[in-house]
C-alpha positions in Angstrom: 0.0 0.0 0.0 1.3 3.5 -0.9 2.2 5.9 1.9 0.5 8.7 0.0 -3.1 9.9 0.0 -4.1 11.5 -3.3 -6.0 14.7 -3.0 -7.7 17.1 -5.5 -7.4 20.8 -5.0 -10.9 22.1 -5.6 -9.7 25.4 -6.9 -9.3 23.4 -10.1 -13.1 22.9 -10.5 -14.3 26.2 -9.2 -15.6 27.4 -12.6 -17.9 24.3 -13.0 -21.2 23.5 -11.2 -20.4 22.2 -7.7 -23.1 19.6 -7.6 -21.7 16.1 -7.9 -18.1 17.1 -7.7 -17.3 15.2 -4.5 -19.1 12.1 -5.6 -17.2 12.1 -8.9 -13.8 12.5 -7.2 -14.6 9.6 -4.9 -15.7 7.5 -7.8 -12.5 7.9 -9.7 -10.4 7.1 -6.7 -9.3 10.2 -4.7 -8.7 9.8 -1.0 -9.2 13.5 -0.1 -9.8 17.0 -1.3 -7.8 20.2 -0.6 -10.0 23.2 -0.2 -9.8 26.9 -1.1 -11.7 29.6 0.9 -15.1 29.7 -0.8 -15.5 25.9 -0.4 -15.8 26.1 3.4 -16.5 29.8 4.4 -20.2 29.7 4.6 -21.0 26.1 5.8 -17.9 24.2 6.9 -19.9 21.6 8.7 -22.2 21.1 5.7 -19.2 20.6 3.5 -17.7 18.0 5.9 -21.0 16.1 5.9 -20.9 15.9 2.1 -17.3 14.8 2.0 -18.0 12.2 4.7 -20.9 10.8 2.8 -18.8 9.9 -0.2 -15.7 8.8 1.9 -13.4 11.8 1.2 -11.1 13.4 3.8 -10.1 17.0 3.8 -6.3 17.0 3.4 -5.9 20.7 4.0 -7.4 24.2 3.5 -5.9 27.0 1.6 -6.5 30.3 3.4 -5.3 34.0 3.1 -2.0 34.9 4.7 -3.8 37.9 6.2 -6.3 35.5 7.8 -3.5 33.7 9.6 -2.1 37.0 10.7 -5.2 38.9 11.7 -7.9 36.3 12.5 -6.2 33.0 13.1 -8.9 31.6 15.4 -11.5 31.8 12.7 -9.4 29.6 10.5 -8.4 27.3 13.3 -12.1 26.7 13.9 -12.7 26.0 10.2 -9.9 23.4 10.3 -11.4 21.7 13.3 -14.8 21.6 11.8 -13.5 20.1 8.5 -11.4 17.5 10.3 -8.1 18.6 8.9 -4.9 19.6 10.7 -3.3 21.6 7.8 -3.7 25.3 7.2 -2.1 26.4 3.9 -1.5 30.1 3.1 -0.7 30.0 -0.6 -0.1 33.4 -1.9 1.1 37.0 -1.5 -0.9 39.3 -3.8 1.2 41.1 -6.4 0.3 44.5 -5.1 1.7 43.6 -1.7 5.0 42.1 -2.8 8.3 43.9 -2.3 11.5 42.8 -4.0 13.6 42.8 -0.8 14.9 40.2 1.6 13.3 42.0 4.5 9.9 41.8 3.0 10.1 38.0 2.4 11.5 37.5 5.9 8.5 39.3 7.2 6.2 36.8 5.4 8.1 34.0 7.1 7.7 35.7 10.4 3.9 35.9 9.9 3.9 32.2 9.1 6.0 31.4 12.2 3.7 33.3 14.5 0.7 31.6 13.0 2.3 28.2 13.4 2.9 28.8 17.0 -0.8 29.4 17.6 -1.8 26.6 15.4 0.4 24.1 17.2 -1.3 24.9 20.5 -4.6 23.7 18.8 -3.1 20.6 17.3 -2.8 22.2 13.8 0.1 23.1 11.5 0.8 25.8 9.0 2.2 24.9 5.6 3.4 27.4 3.0 2.5 26.9 -0.7 4.9 28.3 -3.3 4.3 30.0 -6.6 6.8 30.9 -9.3 7.7 34.3 -7.9 9.4 32.9 -4.8 12.1 31.5 -7.1 12.9 34.8 -8.9 16.2 36.1 -7.5 16.3 39.5 -5.7 18.9 42.1 -6.4 21.2 40.5 -3.9 20.8 37.1 -5.7 18.9 35.5 -2.9 15.5 33.9 -3.3 12.2 34.8 -1.6 11.5 31.1 -0.9 14.7 30.7 1.2 13.9 33.8 3.2 10.4 32.6 3.9 11.4 29.1 5.0 14.4 30.4 7.1 12.4 33.1 8.9 9.3 31.0 9.5 11.0 28.4 11.7 10.9 24.6 11.6 7.2 24.3 12.6 6.2 25.7 9.2 6.2 23.0 6.6 6.0 23.3 2.8 3.5 22.2 0.2 5.8 22.1 -2.8 4.0 22.9 -6.0 6.3 21.4 -8.6 4.5 23.1 -11.5 5.2 26.5 -10.1 8.8 25.6 -9.3 9.3 24.7 -13.0 7.5 28.0 -14.1 9.9 29.8 -11.8 12.9 28.3 -13.8 14.1 26.4 -10.8 15.0 22.7 -10.6 12.3 20.7 -8.8 14.8 17.9 -8.0 17.0 20.4 -6.2 14.0 21.8 -4.3 12.9 18.4 -3.2 16.3 17.7 -1.8 16.9 21.1 -0.3 13.7 21.1 1.7 13.2 17.4 2.2 12.7 17.8 5.9 10.1 20.6 5.5 8.0 19.1 2.6 4.8 17.5 3.9 2.6 17.8 0.8 3.5 17.8 -2.9 1.4 19.2 -5.7 1.9 17.2 -8.9 0.9 20.2 -11.1 2.1 19.7 -14.7 2.9 22.3 -17.3 3.1 22.4 -21.1 6.1 24.0 -22.8 6.6 27.7 -22.2 4.5 29.8 -24.6 1.5 27.3 -24.7 -1.7 29.3 -24.4 -4.3 26.6 -24.1 -5.6 26.3 -20.5 -3.0 28.9 -19.5 -0.3 26.3 -20.3 -1.3 23.8 -17.5 -2.1 20.2 -18.4 -3.2 17.0 -16.6 -0.5 15.3 -14.5 1.7 13.2 -16.7 0.8 15.0 -19.9 3.3 17.8 -19.6 7.1 18.4 -19.7 7.8 17.5 -16.1 9.7 14.2 -15.7 7.7 12.7 -12.8 9.3 9.3 -13.1 12.7 10.9 -12.4 11.3 13.0 -9.5 9.2 10.4 -7.8 12.2 8.6 -6.1 13.0 11.9 -4.3 9.5 12.1 -2.8 10.4 9.3 -0.4 13.2 11.4 1.2 10.6 14.1 2.2 8.0 14.0 4.9 5.1 14.1 2.3 2.1 11.9 2.9 -0.2 13.7 0.5 0.0 14.2 -3.2 -2.3 16.9 -4.7 -3.7 17.4 -8.2 -4.2 21.0 -9.3 -4.8 22.9 -12.5 -5.6 26.6 -12.6 -8.0 26.7 -15.6 -8.9 23.3 -17.1 -11.2 23.0 -20.0 -12.8 19.9 -18.5 -12.2 19.3 -14.8 -13.4 15.7 -15.0 -10.8 14.8 -17.6 -8.2 16.6 -15.4 -9.3 14.7 -12.3 -9.5 11.2 -13.9 -6.4 11.3 -16.2 -4.3 12.8 -13.4 -5.2 10.2 -10.7 -4.8 7.4 -13.1 -1.3 8.5 -13.9 -0.4 9.1 -10.3 -1.7 5.7 -9.2 0.6 4.1 -11.8 3.5 6.3 -10.7 3.3 5.4 -7.0 2.2 1.7 -7.4 
């Protein structure tokens, strides 16, 4: 039996009718779902009942960084209601970013403070990367390294491999560098640079990322969950089914 649960990030299907999504994901073999804020904001208990009814766990919830900073108890309560221990701030809006080491260190410090509060409630905080954390600053350092150093060891990492590749970094190097901090891996796949269809994202296994070469490195991390995501699929059901079929073959 694989050590990994396979989860589906529901941001991927946000533009499609919600009815029947959970049942379909369970039918094609997912173990869990990873949520973004509108999924659970209005009725977390109701969402949990729906997930339970089809046998899906909630592997984690994406949430605003500002929420962790300004109203953490609200999101701790959501996590408890949904039955997950993992809170995932995934983004710094472009208008708020600053190209300095001090700014990215401050992001890490927010995560660290949030993780301290989360730990007291039996929860943990996990950062989720995008491409911009791999763009070097003027001093040739990288935002991702400042975030992880300043946040402290209680903050883990959901490594989004698709965004690592889009940031022109080497996913193998990132898997090795942060092996002791990576607890979730997103198997997000990308077409060659310049592809316009579906914003250049593809189902897992259909893109340019060499998953067979990367997979042996997963075992050196602390990851127990693999996540499928696509920012703008033409057909979310095709994305979900093709991706999990490939991943099940990969990890068999």
